[in-house]
C-alpha positions in Angstrom: 12.6 -58.5 -7.8 9.1 -57.3 -6.0 6.8 -59.8 -7.0 4.1 -57.7 -8.8 1.1 -56.3 -6.6 3.5 -56.4 -3.4 2.7 -54.2 -0.6 6.0 -53.2 0.7 7.9 -52.3 -2.5 12.2 -52.0 -1.9 11.8 -48.7 -3.6 10.5 -47.5 -0.9 12.3 -48.7 1.3 15.4 -47.2 -0.9 13.9 -43.8 -1.5 14.0 -43.7 2.9 17.5 -44.7 3.5 18.7 -42.0 0.9 17.3 -39.7 2.5 18.7 -40.9 6.0 21.5 -40.3 4.6 21.0 -36.9 3.1 20.1 -35.7 6.1 23.2 -37.3 8.2 26.1 -35.8 5.9 24.5 -32.5 4.4 26.5 -30.0 6.2 30.4 -32.0 6.1 30.5 -31.5 2.2 30.5 -27.6 3.5 31.7 -28.1 6.6 33.7 -24.7 6.6 30.6 -22.2 5.4 28.2 -24.2 7.5 30.4 -22.8 10.9 31.0 -19.3 9.0 27.1 -18.9 8.8 26.6 -20.4 12.3 29.3 -18.7 14.0 30.6 -22.0 15.5 33.7 -24.6 15.3 34.8 -26.6 12.6 34.5 -28.9 15.5 30.5 -28.3 16.6 29.9 -29.1 12.4 32.2 -32.2 13.0 29.7 -32.7 15.7 26.1 -32.9 13.8 27.6 -36.0 11.9 29.5 -37.4 14.5 25.6 -37.6 17.3 23.9 -39.8 14.6 26.8 -42.3 15.9 26.6 -41.8 19.5 22.9 -41.4 19.5 22.4 -45.2 17.8 24.3 -46.7 19.9 21.7 -47.5 22.6 18.5 -46.7 20.1 20.3 -49.5 18.2 19.4 -52.3 20.7 16.0 -50.9 20.4 15.5 -50.8 17.3 17.0 -54.1 16.5 14.0 -55.5 18.9 11.2 -53.8 17.3 12.3 -54.7 14.0 12.6 -58.2 14.7 9.5 -58.7 16.8 6.8 -56.3 15.3 8.3 -56.5 11.7 9.9 -53.8 8.6 6.6 -51.9 8.4 6.3 -50.3 11.8 10.4 -49.8 11.8 9.7 -48.0 7.9 6.7 -45.9 9.5 8.4 -44.9 12.7 11.4 -44.0 11.1 9.7 -41.8 8.7 8.4 -39.7 10.6 10.8 -39.1 13.0 13.1 -37.7 10.0 10.6 -35.7 9.0 10.1 -34.3 12.1 13.5 -33.5 12.4 14.1 -32.0 8.7 11.2 -30.1 9.6 13.1 -28.4 13.0 16.5 -28.2 11.6 14.7 -26.1 9.0 13.8 -23.4 12.0 17.9 -23.2 12.7 17.4 -20.0 9.7 14.0 -18.8 10.4 14.6 -15.4 11.8 11.5 -14.8 14.2 12.9 -18.4 15.9 16.5 -16.6 16.1 16.6 -13.2 17.0 19.8 -11.3 16.2 23.1 -11.7 18.6 22.0 -15.1 19.4 23.2 -18.5 18.7 19.9 -20.8 18.6 20.2 -21.7 15.6 22.7 -24.3 16.0 20.6 -25.8 19.4 18.0 -26.6 16.2 20.0 -28.3 14.3 21.5 -30.8 16.7 17.3 -31.4 17.9 16.7 -32.0 14.4 19.3 -34.1 13.6 19.1 -35.5 17.0 15.4 -37.2 15.8 16.9 -37.9 12.5 19.9 -39.9 14.2 17.0 -41.9 16.5 15.3 -42.5 13.3 18.9 -44.4 11.8 18.9 -47.6 13.2 15.5 -48.5 12.1 16.7 -48.0 8.6 20.1 -49.3 8.5 19.5 -52.5 10.4 16.7 -53.3 7.7 18.1 -54.5 4.8 19.3 -57.9 5.7 15.4 -58.5 6.9 13.9 -57.2 3.7 16.2 -59.7 2.0 15.5 -62.8 4.2 11.3 -61.6 4.3 10.6 -60.7 0.8 13.1 -62.5 -1.4 14.2 -65.9 -2.4 17.9 -67.3 -1.5 18.8 -66.3 -5.1 17.5 -63.1 -4.5 18.7 -62.2 -1.0 22.6 -60.7 -1.5 21.1 -58.3 -4.4 18.0 -57.2 -2.8 20.4 -56.8 0.3 22.9 -54.8 -2.1 20.1 -52.7 -3.6 18.6 -51.7 0.1 21.8 -51.4 1.7 23.7 -49.0 -1.3 20.4 -47.0 -0.6 22.6 -45.3 2.5 25.4 -44.6 0.5 23.5 -43.0 -2.6 22.4 -40.1 0.1 26.0 -39.6 0.5 26.7 -39.4 -2.9 23.8 -36.8 -3.0 24.5 -34.5 0.1 28.2 -34.5 -1.4 27.1 -33.3 -4.9 24.4 -31.4 -4.0 25.5 -29.6 -0.9 28.7 -27.8 -2.4 26.4 -27.0 -5.3 24.0 -25.3 -3.5 25.7 -23.6 -1.1 28.4 -21.0 -3.3 27.6 -18.3 0.0 26.5 -18.4 3.5 23.1 -17.3 2.6 22.1 -20.6 0.3 22.5 -22.4 4.0 18.8 -21.8 4.1 18.3 -22.9 0.9 19.9 -26.3 1.6 18.0 -27.0 4.7 14.3 -26.2 3.4 15.5 -28.5 -0.4 16.5 -31.6 2.1 13.3 -31.5 4.2 11.0 -31.6 1.1 12.0 -35.1 0.1 11.7 -36.2 3.7 8.4 -35.0 3.7 7.9 -37.4 0.6 9.2 -40.4 1.8 7.4 -40.0 5.2 3.8 -39.6 3.3 5.3 -42.2 0.5 6.1 -44.7 3.4 3.2 -44.2 5.5 0.5 -44.5 2.8 2.5 -47.4 0.7 3.5 -50.0 2.9 0.8 -52.2 4.1 1.7 -55.4 5.3 5.1 -56.3 7.0 5.6 -59.6 5.2 3.9 -60.9 1.8 1.4 -63.5 1.4 3.7 -66.3 0.6 6.8 -66.5 1.9 9.8 -66.7 -0.7 11.9 -69.2 0.6 12.2 -72.1 3.4 13.7 -69.8 5.9 10.9 -67.4 5.5 8.0 -69.8 5.5 9.7 -71.2 8.6 10.0 -68.4 11.1 12.0 -69.9 14.3 14.1 -66.6 14.8 15.5 -66.8 18.5 14.1 -64.7 21.3 15.7 -61.4 21.4 18.0 -61.5 24.5 18.5 -65.3 23.7 19.7 -63.9 20.4 21.8 -61.4 21.7 23.6 -64.4 24.0 24.3 -66.5 20.5 25.6 -63.7 18.7 28.4 -62.4 21.8 29.6 -66.2 21.9 29.7 -66.9 18.0 33.6 -66.3 17.1 32.5 -66.0 13.7 30.2 -63.8 14.2 32.6 -61.3 16.5 35.5 -61.5 14.3 32.7 -60.4 11.4 31.4 -57.7 13.7 34.5 -56.1 14.4 36.1 -55.9 11.0 33.0 -55.6 9.7 32.1 -52.4 11.9 35.5 -51.2 11.7 35.0 -50.6 7.8 31.5 -48.9 9.2 33.5 -46.6 11.3 36.0 -45.4 8.6 33.8 -44.7 6.0 32.0 -42.5 8.4 34.9 -41.1 9.5 35.6 -40.0 6.0 32.6 -39.1 4.5 32.1 -36.6 7.1 36.3 -35.4 6.6 36.9 -35.8 3.6 36.1 -32.1 2.4 38.3 -31.1 5.3 41.2 -33.6 4.4 41.6 -32.7 0.8 41.1 -28.9 1.9 45.0 -28.2 3.5 46.2 -29.3 0.1 44.2 -27.0 -1.9 41.5 -28.8 -3.4 38.2 -27.0 -3.6 34.8 -27.8 -1.9 33.3 -29.2 -4.9 36.3 -31.3 -6.2 35.8 -32.7 -2.3 31.6 -33.0 -3.6 32.8 -35.0 -6.5 35.3 -37.5 -4.9 33.0 -38.0 -2.7 30.0 -39.1 -5.1 32.8 -41.5 -7.0 33.3 -43.0 -3.7 29.7 -44.1 -3.7 29.4 -44.7 -7.2 32.1 -46.8 -7.6 30.8 -48.2 -4.7 27.3 -48.9 -5.8 29.0 -50.9 -9.1 31.3 -53.2 -6.9 28.4 -54.0 -4.4 26.2 -54.5 -7.9 28.6 -57.3 -9.0 29.6 -59.1 -6.2 25.5 -59.2 -5.0 24.7 -60.6 -8.4 27.6 -63.3 -8.0 27.1 -64.8 -4.4 23.2 -65.4 -5.2 24.8 -67.3 -8.2 27.5 -68.5 -6.4 27.3 -68.3 -2.6 30.9 -67.6 -2.1 30.3 -65.5 0.4 33.9 -65.4 2.5 36.3 -65.5 -1.1 34.4 -62.5 -1.4 34.5 -60.4 1.4 37.8 -61.9 2.2 38.6 -60.7 -1.6 37.6 -57.4 -1.0 38.9 -56.7 2.5 42.4 -57.5 1.0 42.0 -54.6 -2.0 40.0 -52.3 0.5 43.4 -52.0 2.9 45.9 -51.9 -0.5 42.9 -48.8 -1.6 43.4 -47.4 1.7 47.5 -47.1 1.5 47.3 -45.6 -2.0 44.7 -42.8 -0.8 46.2 -42.1 2.2 49.6 -41.3 0.2 47.9 -39.5 -2.8 46.2 -37.0 -0.9 50.0 -35.2 -0.2 50.1 -34.4 -2.9 48.9 -31.2 -4.9 47.4 -30.9 -8.1 46.8 -34.4 -8.4 43.0 -34.1 -8.9 43.1 -37.2 -11.2 45.4 -39.6 -8.8 42.9 -39.0 -6.0 39.9 -39.5 -8.1 41.3 -42.9 -8.9 42.3 -43.6 -4.8 38.4 -42.5 -4.1 37.2 -44.4 -6.7 38.9 -48.0 -6.2 38.5 -47.2 -2.3 34.5 -46.9 -3.4 34.6 -50.6 -5.5 36.2 -52.8 -2.8 35.0 -51.2 0.0 31.7 -50.9 -0.5 31.6 -54.1 -2.2 31.6 -55.6 1.4 28.8 -54.0 3.4 25.7 -55.6 1.3 27.7 -59.1 1.1 28.8 -59.1 5.1 24.9 -58.2 6.2 24.1 -62.0 4.4 27.4 -63.6 5.6 27.0 -62.4 9.7 23.2 -63.9 9.0 24.5 -66.7 7.3 27.3 -67.3 10.2 24.6 -66.7 12.9 21.1 -68.1 11.7 18.1 -68.8 13.7 19.4 -65.4 15.2 16.3 -63.0 13.9 18.4 -61.2 11.2 17.8 -56.9 13.1 19.8 -58.4 15.7 22.5 -60.1 14.2 23.1 -56.8 11.2 22.4 -54.6 13.9 24.7 -55.4 16.8 27.7 -55.5 13.8 26.6 -51.6 12.6 26.3 -50.8 16.7 30.1 -51.7 17.0 30.8 -50.0 13.6 29.0 -46.7 15.1 31.5 -47.6 18.4 34.5 -47.4 16.2 33.0 -45.0 14.0 33.5 -42.7 17.1 37.0 -43.6 17.9 37.9 -42.6 14.8 36.3 -39.7 13.8 37.9 -38.5 18.0 41.3 -40.2 16.8 41.6 -39.0 13.6 40.8 -35.3 15.1 43.3 -35.8 17.6 46.2 -36.2 15.7 45.6 -33.6 12.8 48.3 -30.3 13.3 47.5 -26.5 12.0 48.3 -25.9 8.6 49.3 -22.7 7.0 48.9 -22.8 3.5 51.7 -20.7 0.9 48.2 -19.4 -1.0 44.7 -18.8 -0.4 43.3 -22.6 0.1 39.7 -22.9 -2.3 37.8 -24.5 0.8 39.7 -22.8 3.4 38.6 -18.9 2.6 35.7 -19.7 5.2 38.1 -21.1 8.1 40.4 -19.3 10.4 42.5 -22.9 10.2 43.6 -25.1 8.1 44.5 -28.4 9.1 46.9 -30.9 7.8 45.4 -34.8 7.7 48.2 -37.0 6.5 49.1 -38.5 9.6 45.0 -39.3 10.0 45.1 -41.3 7.0 48.3 -43.3 7.7 46.7 -44.5 10.4 43.1 -44.4 8.5 45.5 -47.2 6.7 47.2 -48.8 9.0 43.2 -49.8 10.5 42.4 -51.3 6.9 45.2 -53.4 6.7 44.8 -54.5 10.1 41.6 -55.6 10.2 41.9 -57.0 6.9 44.4 -59.5 8.0 42.7 -60.3 11.2 39.4 -61.8 8.6 41.2 -63.0 6.0 43.3 -65.3 8.5 41.0 -66.0 10.7 37.0 -65.7 9.9 35.8 -69.5 9.7 32.5 -70.5 9.3 29.4 -72.8 7.6 26.4 -71.2 6.2 23.9 -72.2 8.5 20.8 -70.6 6.6 21.6 -72.2 3.9 22.0 -75.5 5.1 18.8 -75.5 7.0 16.9 -74.3 4.0 18.5 -77.7 1.9 17.3 -79.6 4.7 14.0 -78.0 5.4 13.2 -78.8 1.4 14.7 -82.2 1.6 12.0 -82.6 4.3 9.6 -81.1 2.3 10.5 -83.0 -1.1 10.1 -86.7 1.2 6.7 -85.7 2.6 5.6 -85.0 -0.6 7.2 -88.1 -2.2 5.1 -90.4 0.7 1.9 -88.6 0.6 1.6 -89.5 -3.6 
């Protein structure tokens, strides 16, 4: 979809986004083994994921400003370097020379590396809508946004598959860290060498040609006084927060019913794989029809129903097909919301910059993600299995997540109802583009 000879191919962004997410979620699918290897609790391992959300909140505002003011090139290259340095520091956690016997310094290297990677997160996470607006025409924007935004969950998919396969023993944690560092270095080299311009020489649409985005502070003020945007920001942010919590805890959620780390990884992969299919179908459909609101509302309703099914089926043992189907459907409908909602955020807030409108929604998601991760952990109860759990062999305690998942389903249902009932908006960017095209045709007609 990028024109031949473009200096900012979407593939570079996609590659970088995938490995950013892998670094974030790499420990979650093998949380029990990680806790045993570094001689720490599961809560500490969960904080390795939570640190991304905490850091993204203050950094997110700076990332929004940087994307809208300095452009895509600066944002992606800077974030790629942070990811590379962070991944290398993570490897220091398993270097014997830096971790003398009897000490627990390794976990500090992990948190330092994770923190640097977390600073890079908003610079990549907020980019898809800007990338679609600057580099693609209006009939390709939703699909372009889908491809770019789905690079992030694709990284989660890879981590859910690779981590359990590699870490079959405690000592293989070192292999996992090394495997994930190599692509981060490669992505940095590709971004630095391959991205030369922040925008194409010829604007692909009227809105891209007429770059009259509001100044950053003025844009933020407009966003917080826009009723439609506030509803979208809170509901979409809730979806991001819940997905973050499920991605971080899926191995532990399935553990208490006897499902293995490998099966949990497969479920995480199915969640993302079917999410990609749902996002692709919805992106192509919206590009043809421009029915942003209708698609997002339908997906919200189906996601709520699927979250209820997921909360129920995880309470049964030896129901791998049911659990796998629930995860697949949750991804199919839930992930389809993401790229369309980002485009809808731009449409209902235009002419506010794309980095600001999508960035504030993601910051809302990070804040809610922290709340949900803490809440879901607090609602767990110690669980004594009647037989050894295949994913609990490295843990001293296993927890029952059934109440947490019922609360998750209730939150999904409540958020979906709020959005379906109260969200209404005009498509401001499309309307502005139509007016600009009409004006251009009139000027061309008068000139001839």
